[in-house]
N, C-alpha and C positions, 0 to 999 in steps of 0.2 A: 571091731576095728575095721577101718576103711581099707579096702583092697584097691591098690592103684595100678597093678600090672597083671595082665592076662597073657598066657601063652597062646599062640595061634591054634593050638589043639583044644583050647578051653572055650572058645567063643563061637559066634555065628552071626549071621546078618540080623538076627532079631535083637542084637545088642548094639546096633549102630549108634544109638544115642550115647552110649558109654565108650565104645571102642572107636567111634568115628566110622565113616563110610569105608575107608581103605582098610582099617584093621578088621572090621566086621567081615568084609568080603575076602580078605586073606584067610581069615578063620573059616569062612564058608567053603572056599576052594580047598583048604586043607581037609575039611570034613568030607568033601566030595572025592578025596583021594587024588587030586591033581598034583603035579610036581611043583610044590611051593617051597622055596628055601625057608628053613626054620626061622622063627623069630618070635617076638612078643610085642605087646602093645601097652603103652602107658596111657591111662584113660583120660577122657576129657575132664573128669573130676580133678585129676592131678593138675591139669593145666589151669583150671579155674582157681584152685587153691594157690598155685604159684602166682597167677596174675593178681590175685587179691592181696597177697602178703608181700610179693616180691622175693620170696624165699622158697627154696625147695621144700615141699611138704614133708613132715616128719615120717620116717619109715620108707620113703620112696627109694632112697639110695640102697637100703637093705634089700628091698624087693627086686630092684634092677640087678643087683649083684647076684642074687639067687638064680634069677632066670638066665643071666649071662653065663653063670657057671654051668647050668644045665645045657645051654647051647654049646658051650665049649666041650663038654663031655661027649655030646652027641657027635661033634665034628672031629674030636680027637686033636683039637688045636686050641690054643689060648688066644685071646684078643691081643694082637700086636706082638706075639712072641717072635724071637729073633729069626728062627728058622720056620718057614712055611706058616706065616702068621694067619690067624683068623681075622678077617675084616668085616665090618658091618656097615650097613646104610642106616641113616636116621632120616625118616620122612614124616612129614605132617599128614594128617588125615582127619578132616573135619566131618561133622555129621552130614552136611550137605556139600556136594562137590564144589570146590573153589579152585579150579585148575590154574596152577602157576601163581597163585596168590600168596602162598606161604613157602616155607623153606625146606630144602633137602640138602643133606650132606652125605656124600658117598665116600667109601674107602676109609672110613674111620678106623684107626688102629695103626696106620702106617707111621713110621718115623725114620730117622736117619739110619737106625740099625736094621729094622725089619724090612726095609726096602730091598736090601741085599738078599735076605732070606726069601722074599717073594720072587725075586728074579731067579734064584736057584731052583725053587720049588716049581715054578711055572716053566722054566726053561727059556724065559724071554726077559732079557734085561730091559728092553724097550718098554714092554708091558708094565713092568714094575715101576719104572720112572714115570710112565704116562699116568698110572694110577696115583702115584704120590703127588704129581703136579696138580691133578684134579682135586685131591683132598686139600692141599694147601690153598688152592684158589677158592674153593667153595667155603672152607673154614674161615679163610681170611676175610671174605666179603660178608658171609652170613653171620658168623659168630663174632668176629673181631671188628666189623664195621668199616673195613677198607672199601673204598669205592670200587665197584666191580670193573669199571672201565680201565682202571689202572692195570689190572691183570690182563685184560684183553689187549691193551696197548703193548704190554711187554711181549705177549705172544706174537702180535703182529710184527713187532720189530725183529723178533727172532726169525720169523718166516721170511721176512723181507731180506734179512741178512743171509739166510741160506738159499734164497731164491726158490722157495717152494710155495705151492698154492694153498696147502692146508696142513694141519698138524700131523696127519697120517704120515707125511713124508719127512717128519723130523725123526732123527735117530735117538738112541738111548743117551748119548753124550749131550745132545742138544737139550733133551728133556731134563737131564740132571742139572744142566746149567740153568734151565728155566726155573727149576725148583729153588735153586739158590737165589735167583733174582726175585722170586716171589717172597721168599723168607726175608730178604733184605727190605723189600717193599713194605712188608708187615711191620718190621722193626722200625722203619722210618716213619710210617704213618701212625703207629699205635704206641711206640715206645716199649713194646714187649716182644718177646720171641714167640715164634710158632711153638705151641706146646708139644713136647715129645712124649708125654705120658699118655698111653692109649686110654686109660681110665678117665683122665682129665679131659681128653678130647671128647669122649662119649658124654660125660656129664655136661660140658658146656654146649655141645651140639644139641642135646635134648632141651636144655633151657632156652637156647636160641630159637628152636622151633616153637616152643610154647610162646615166646615173646613175639614171634612173627604173626600171631593171631591179631595183634593190634597194630600191625604195620599199616601205613597209609593206604597202600594198594589193596590190602585185605579189607580194610574198613570201607573203602570206596566200592569194592565189589559187593560187599554185603548190603550196603545201602541200595545199590542198583538192583540186586536180586532179592531184596527184602528178607535177608537172613538175619536172625537176631544176633545181637552183639555179645550175649552172655553165654553162648554155648561152649566156647573154647574148642581147642583142637586136641585130638589124640596124637601120640607120637609112636611110630612103628620102628622098632629096631630089628633088622633082618640080616641074616648072613649074606654077605656079598657073593653074587655070581657075576662072572665077567664076560661081557660081550666083546671086549677089546683084546682078545687073545690071539687074533689072527684071522685068516680067511674063513676058517671053519666056525667062527664065532660071530655074534652080532646081536643087535637089539631091534625091536620093532613095536609098533602100535597097530592093533587090529580091531576092526569092528565086525560084528556078525552080520550087519547090513549097512548099506551106504547111509551114513548119517545126514547126507545132504538130500538124497532123493527117496530113501527108504527102500531101494531095490534090494532084493535078496542076494546073498553071496558075500564072500569075504572081501573086505575092503580095508586098506591100510598101507603102511609104509614099513620098509625094512632097511636097515643100514648095517652092512657088514663091518666087522672089526670096530665096533663102537659100543659105548655104554648108553644106557637109556636116555640120559639127559641130552646126548648128541642128537637124537631123533627129533625131540621137540624143540631144541634150540636152533635147529636149521643151520648148523655150522658146515654141514656137507649135504649134498643132494642125496636124498634117499632113492630107493628103487621101489616100484609097486610091490605090494605084498605077494602078488601072484608070481613074481620073479623068484621068490624063495623056493618054489616048487622045483626050479632048475638048479638052484644053488645047494639046496639041502632037502631032497625029496622026503627023507625019513622024518625030519623035524617038521616039515610042512604038513605031512599027513597027520602027525600027532597034534599039531596046532589046530587043524581043521576039526579033528575029533573033539578036542577040548572046547572049541568054540561052539560046536553043536550041543555039547553037554551043558555049557553055561547058558546058552539061549533057552534050551528046554527047561533048565532049572529056574532061571530068573523070569522066563516067559516075557522076554523083552530084548531090545537091542542091547548088546553088551560091548563095552569099550574095554579092551584088553591090552596090557603091557607085558611083554615077554622078552626073555634073553636066551640066546643059545650060547652055551659055553662048551667049545670044542665038541660040537655035535650033540650035546645034551640040552634039551628044551626045559626051560624053567618059566613058570607062570608067576609074574611079579605083582599083578594087580588086575582086578576087574571091577567094573561098576556099570550101572545102567547108564548108557551113553547119552550125552547131550545130542540134540538133533535140531534140524530146521523145522519150521512149521509144516512144510510140505512133507518131510519125512515122518513127522509125528502122526499126521492123519493117515498117510499111506501105511505105515507100520501097524498102527492100531487096527485098521481094517484087515490087513493081511494076517495078523496074529489071530484075529477073531475067525477069519475064514479057515485058518489052520487048526482051529479048535484049542489053541493054547490059552486064550482068554475068552470071557463072555462078552456079549454086546455091551453090558454095563461097564465092564472093565475097559473096553475099548473107548467108551465115552469118557471115562475118568482119565484116560491117558492123553487126551487132547485138551485144548484150552481156548477160551474166547480170545485171549491175547494173540495166540497163534493164528486163529481164524481171521482176526482183524488184519494181520500182516498179509494174509493171502488174498484179501479182498481188494487191495489197492495195487495199481501199477507201481512198479519199482524201477529204479535206475539199474542199468547194467553196471555192476560193481567194478568190472574190469575196465570201464571207460571213464571212471571219475578220477579227477586229479585233486589238487588241494582246494578246499572250499574257499569261496570268496568271503563268506561270513557264516557265523553260527548263531542260532537262537534256540528258542524252546520248540520242541517237536509238538505242535499244538493240534494238528489234524493230519493223520497219516496218509501216505501215498507219495507219488512223484509226478511232477508236471513241468512242462517246458513252455515258455512264452516270453513275449517282449515285455520289458519293464515299463509299466505305465503308472503315472503318479496321480491321476484323479479318476473318479468314477465315470464321468461323462466320456472321457477319451477311451476308457476301457470298453464302454458300451459301443462306442462308434467303431473301434477297431475290431471288436468281436463281430459286429454286424457285417463288417467287410471280410470276415473269414479269417482274421488273424488271431492266433492264440496269444493270450496276454497273462501277465502276472501283475496283479494290483499291488503297488508298493505305497504304503502310507506310514506316517508316524504311528498312528493308531486309527482304527475304523470307528464309525458311528452309523446310526441307522441310515443316514443319507448315502452311505457308501454301498448299501445293499445292491442296487442295480449293477454297480461295478463288480461286486463280489460274485453276483450271479454270472456275469459275463466272463470273469477271470477263471483261469484254470488253477491258479494258486494265489494265495495272499501272503505278503511279507510285510511285517510291521517292525519298527524299531522299538516300540514300547509294548507293554502289556504282557500278560501271562497266559497260561493254558486255559483259563476260564474268562479271558477278556472277551469283549464283543467279537473281535475277529475270530478268536478260537472257537467260541460257542457256535456262532453262525456258520462258520466254515465246516465244522464237524456235522452240523445239522444238514448241510447241503452236500456233504461228501466232498468238499473242496480241500485241496492240500493247503496247509497253512503252517508257516513258521512265524512265531511271535517273539517279541523282545530281543531282537538282534541288536544289542546295545552298542556294538562297535560301529554301526553305520549311522550316518547323518543323512536324513531324508530332507531334501530341499524341494518342496512341492512347487514353489514358485519358479525355481530354476529348472525343474523337471530333471533332477539327477539325484543320485545318492553317492556318498563318499564313504569308503571303508576306513577302518582304523589305520591301515597302512598307506592311506592316501589315494588308493585307486578310485577313480571316478567312473561311475556307470551312468551314461546318458539315457534319456528316454528312448525306447526302441531297442535297446541292447537286449539280447536274448539271455535269459536266466533259466537255470534248472533248479527247482525247489524240491527238496526231500523232506516231506513233512513227518516221516518216520524217524529220521535221524536229527532233524533240526539244522540241516546244512543247506547252503545255497552255493551253486556253482555258476561261473561265467560260461556262456555258450550252451549249446544243446547237448545234453547227455542222452544217449539212447535209452528208450523205455522198454521194459518187459511187461507185457500186458497181463491182466489177471483172468485166467480161465475160470477161476472160482467165481468171480463176480458175474461173468457171463452165464455160468450155470445157474447161479442163484436167481438172477433176474430174468433170464430167458428160458431156462430149462435145458439149455444146451451150451456146450463150450464153443462150438463152431471151430474146433481145433483139429489139426492133423497130427498133433503131438500126443502120443499115447500116454506119456508120463503126466502131462498136464491134465488129460482126461481122467487118469487114475486118481490124481489128487482131488479134482473136483468131485469125482464120484465118492471118494472117501469122506469128503466134507458133507455131501448130501446124506450119506448113511449116518454120520454122527448126528446131524441135525434131526433126522427122522427118529433116531433113538431118543434124543433129548426131548423131542415133542411127545414121545410116548410115555416118558416117565416124569416130566416136570409138573409141578403144581401151579407155579406162578404163570399167569398169563403174560404175554408180551405185547405191548401196544407201542405206538409211535408218536413222537412229537411232529406234527405236520400242520403247516399253515396254508397250504395250497392243495388243490385237487391233484396236481402232479405229484407232490410229495406223498399224499395219502395213497395214491395208486401205486407208487413205487414201494411204499412201505408194505402194502398188502401183498405185492409180489414177493417181497422178502419174508413173508410169513407173519406180519403184524396182525393182531386180533382186535384191532380198533385203533382209534386215536386217543391217546391219554392226555394230550395237551395240544389245543389249537389256540395260538396266541393271536388275538384279534388286533393287536397294535401293528403287526406287520401288514395288515390290510389298509392301514391309514397312510401309507407312504406314497411316494410318487405324486401324481396329479391330485389324489384325494387329500393331500396335505393342505391344499387350499381350502377345502371344506372344513377341515379341522381348525384352520386359522380363523375362518369365519365364525365358527362356534365359540372359539376362545375370545375373539374380539367383540362378540355380540354385546350391544349396549342394552338390549331389551330382550324379554322372554320371546317375543315374536321372531326377532332376528336369530336367536339361538335355535328356536324350533325349526325355522326354515333350513338352517344348516344341517340339523339332525335329520330332517325329512329328506334332504338331498343325499345324506349318507346311507339311509335305511335300505333303499333298493340295491345299492352296491354291496352292502353287507349281506343282504339276503342272497344275492347271487353267489357270493363267496361261500356262504354256508351250504347252499344247495349243491355246489360243486363238490365239496368235501363229503357231504352226506351221500352223494351219488357214488363217489369213489369207494366209500366204506359202507355201502348199503348192507344192512343187516348186522353191522358191528357198531359198538358204541363209539361215539365221537364226543369227547369232553372239550367244551368250548369255554375258554377263560375270558371273562369280561375284561374290559380295558384295564391294564395294570400300571404302565409307566406314568410318570408325571407329565402333565400336558405340555410343559415347556419344551419337552423333547421333540415336539412336532413344530416348534418355532425355529427360526433361523438362530444361528449362534450370536450370543450377546455382543461379543467383541467385534464380530464382523459387521453387525448392524451399526454399532456405535462408530466404528471406523468409517463406514460408508457415509453416514450422516455428517460426521465431522469434516470429511474430505469435501463433501458437497458444499457445506457452509464456507469452508476455506476458499473454495473457488467462486463463491458468490452465487451459486446455483440455487434454484428453488428446491427446498427440502421436500423429499418424497413423503407425503403424509402417511401413506401406508407403512413405510419403513418406520416412521415416527411412532405410529400406533403399535407396530410390532415390538419396537424397543421398549415402549411403555409397558406393554404386556409382559415382556421378558423380565424387565426390572421388577414388576409387581409380583411375578411368580418366582423370582429368584430364591433359592434355598441353599443354605450352607451344606446340607447333606440331603440331596433330593431323594436318595434311595430310602430315607427314613421320613420322608415328608408327605406331601399331598399326592397320594397314589393309591392304587388298588381299591379296596372297598370304600376308602375315604372319598375318592372321586365320585363314586355312586351316591354318596350321602350329601355331597356338597354341590355337584353339578346337576341341576334338575334336567330330567329327560334323558340323560346319557344311558343309564341302565335300561330304561324302558325301550329306547331305540334299539339297543343291541338284542334284548330279549325278544322284541317283536320281530326283528330280522331272523332270529333263530327259529321262532315259532312259525313264521310264515314260510321259511324254507322247509320245515318239516311238513307243513300242509302241502306245499308244492310237490314234494317227493311222494307223499302218500297218494295224491291225485294222479301221479304218473305211474302208480303201481309199485313204488319202492317201499322199503322197510327201514325208514330212518330211525336212528336211536341216538338223538342228541341229548347231551347232558350239559348242564350249565354250572360253571364253577366261579365262585366269588373269591377274588384274590386278597391276600394280606389281612385276613380277619384276625383280630387279636382279642375280641370280646364277643360273646354270644349275642349281645344286644345289637352290635353292628350287623351281624348276620341276620338277625330277626328282621331288622328294618329293611334291608335289601331284599330278603326273601319275600317279604310281604309285597313289595313292588313287583318282583318277578312273578309271583303267583297270580297277581292281579292281571298282568299282561297275558300270561298263558291262558287264563280264564276268558279274557276278552277275545283272543284270537280263536280259541276253541268255539266260543259262541258264534262269532262272526262267520267262521268257515264251516261250522257244523262238523268239524273233524276234531276229535279229542286230541289235545296236545299235552302229553304227560312227560315232561322232561325232568328227570331227577335233578335236584339242586344240591350242590355240595360246596365245599370250600377247600382252599389251598392252605395247608398247614405249613407256614414258613416263618412264623415267629415263635420264640420260646413260650410266650404267654399262651398262644393258641394250643401248643402241645400240652402245657400244664393244666389247661382248662378244657381238655378235649371232651370230657364227659358232658358238661352242659351244652357244648357246641353240637355234639352228636345227637342230642335230643331234637335238634332242629335240622341239622344237615343229614343228607342221605348218603354222602360219601366224603371221604378225605382223600386228597391228593397231596402228598408231601412235596413241597418245593424245596428240595434239599440244598440248592444253590444259595437261596436267601437264608434258609435256616442255618446254614453253615456260617454265612456272614454275620447274622445277628447273634448267633451263639458264641462265636469266637471274637466278635468285634472287629472283624477283618473287612476291609473294602477290597473285594477280589480284583478290581482293576488296578489297584495300587500296590498291594502287599507282596505279590508273587515276585516281582522284579526287585522289590526293595529289600526283603530279608528272608524269603523262603529258602534260598540256598543255604543261608547261615543256620536256619532252624533245622534243615535236613542234616547239615554237617554236625550240629551239636546234639542231634537226637531228640529235639523237641517233638518232632513227629517223623515217622519213617516214610510217609508219602504225603503229598499235598492233600489237605482235607477237602479241597475242591475237586480232586480227582477220585479219591477213594474215601468212602464215608468214615467219619470219625466215630467209631463205635462207642467209645466211652462217654462222649459228650453229646453230639448230634444224634448218634444212634440211640442213646438212652432216652432222649426226648421222643424219638420215633416210637420206641417200645412202649413208653408211658402212654402216648397218645393212642396207639393201637389198642392197648389193653383197656384203657378207660373209655375210649370211644365205643368199642364193641360191647363193653359191659352196659353202656347206656342204650345202645341200639344193636340188637343181634344181627340185623341185616346190613349193618354199615359196611360198605365196600371201601377198601383202602388200597392205595397205590402210590407210586412215586413217579414224578415227572421231571425231576431235576436231571442234570447231566450224569448223576450217579446211577441212573437207571440203566445205562449201558456199560458201566464199569464192571468187569468180571468179578472182582473181589466184593464189591458192594452188592451185586446181585445175590451172592451167597448170604450176606447179612439180611437183606430184605426177605429172603425166603425164611430164614430162622426167626425173623421178627414177626412173621405171620401176615405179611402183606398179601393182597390178592393179585396184584400185577405190578409190573415195572413198565415205564414208558421211556423211550429214548429216540434219538434221531433215526430216520429210516435206515441209514447205512449201518447202524449198530444193532438193528433188530436181530440179524442172525447170531451175532455175538451174545446178545441177551438170551436168546432161545437156547443156545448151547449151554451157557452157564446156569440157566434155570434148571436144565436137566441135570447138570453135574451137582448143583446144590441139593436136588432131591436125593441123589445117590449118597451125598455126604451125610444126609440125615437118615439114610437107610429107608428111603420111601419110594422105591420103584413102583410104578403103578401102570400095569399093562392094560388097564381097562380103557384108556384113552384111544 
């Protein structure tokens, strides 16, 4: 027979899945001998059964009645009896903390008869009516569905009528009058009376708390926190203790350490003559917890002792709720407290120093997500007002600059020393110089993996994408918000890439001491707290490096990016994208290659590109000397290096209309663009297909790589270049390109008399490549998973289009819990990765496997790549510390600490 109810004396924190976090911790405090009001917990199983059928599970009422009878016998009072009634609270308690998301009903058991008995037993008529009005208000809104604002309005009208600032100054007669007003409000809104039966109140309250698991706010919170929807909530029924019995009573919230900074010492708030809900509701100003030492020294001393007991027992920051009833301290709740990222690192390091936890436990207590928040400057939250617009938080951090609407102007103003924010409908490769110059990027279109987002993250630039309520007028050099506000070019904007918000004007910035420590080895700060956080981060990363199996490399296309990545701890370059080297003035050489009418013309264009490519590769190999540098051969379609089709056609048509001589070069370009036009270019002539169709392209790039290796060897360096062929779908494609690669490497080796041995591998970014990994591995020396394109081709999503179109609906409907472009889709894309790794390594023992998509820096995805058996992850330079930290935590999750490193 299923057991649905557990007394607080029966459980413990090991039963958190069944009893919920609150119920398990109440049982744990009871077990520790702390003063906990008696009670019992209805399990999450009972909740799931109710939500599945819409009816109270069989046997639940009988169990509740038995436990209630036991509580009544212990108290010597019955629920709602006329004289000195027993009252109970009914509170939610999910497995994972969801503060404020579900329901609570206090003072259950009061009615028109027992309120008089409570007044007589307590000696306070005002207290009795105050408790009754709280019950009617909570029950009416939570259980009976009356809009909560109606009760608040009635209370405000009464305070205004009496001329008092808050409810504490209302007398017993006032509160009795308010109860009647509340009951009439319920009758008018619902057509039924407030129930007078205590048993009926309790039953309905329990079911309402169960139902609150599926409230809209609870669902939204779970989506944001990635909490499963099928867990359900427990319900805790507990004997009421009262903090609203006068000056010697009160309620408070305490933390064993400051949850914002992590500093040791009690931290919290206390509110005299109040029930617990008043503290969190903010209806009156609280006093600092330390003030309790003067108000009630005895209770304060007991509380401090209980706080020490709990922190020692839980070995972590504890969040505590308590009530003092006429000088008697009661502990109502404890849980491991939520904290800021700063506090998380500080507390983990401090607890390790105090011997409460091990270095591995300290590493497990922090996260890559928290580290990412610490690495970027942030706005001073106290100085922000209403946002001008909102979009997707595409690249974290905070930046201030003048709104600029085209790349060239951004570059010009940046060169003049002006900070700028590049504002575009969406960005493309032509905008790269402007993105480099800008402190932040704002687009009205695109998602978190759009061009703007991916490039901005790679460069560590702040970015907000998909701000759909703004209209960007690039010609008029202005944007217009949804409410009609016009922002002209030059107007200062503040962009918060962590929250996805944009503000008018300059919001003050708070710099990142952690970033300074990671990049320079010092914080250069006079703030001891900032130094402590940075030091704690360094210690966590050192521990992660000691235990992780996964190597962490960086995606870097310039020597500067490579050098920065190395300072951040990168162990090589996992992806060097050669297409970024063809922008700017070099685009003209690419145009010459594309427009070439003869082999000789094409060869001349390639010959002009070769020394430029060689110089690029030599710079990156120098920055990463002694570490692997994986260079991807040209991947995107060639038409991306040509001017926009519509722009060309418009320009030519305008010239003809004016009777001017048509620019023959523009005409040639338009002809080439039309010739190369593809309905779906991402699935067209690109990657390995370019190498097979465009003669000399692969040879030029491979020769540039090989000659850069020779140059570095002659300079005394230790270059470790690797050559990656993109978009392979069949082993025959790879064999054909590999033959050309090997031929060029042999030629350069013979000519230079320096052996050039570059491993040659491929990028697995098509499902067919993953499913035929065995044959491909017989020819390829390494696999690098391009999970961005693998996600696109597996799901059939165009990442630049679908996020804004329907991802929010898919998240709402539970199709996925997170964007598959942000966190790896384990069941689909992840399964392909696992197949390719297993079959590839079966075919070639020495096969090296890594990932170079954006997922390489995503904390949750790093854990998957560890379990899938990859050898390394590669991500943007600024995400390298995050990946290092999570790679260490992933090893701990698998029980693989390795102190030999």
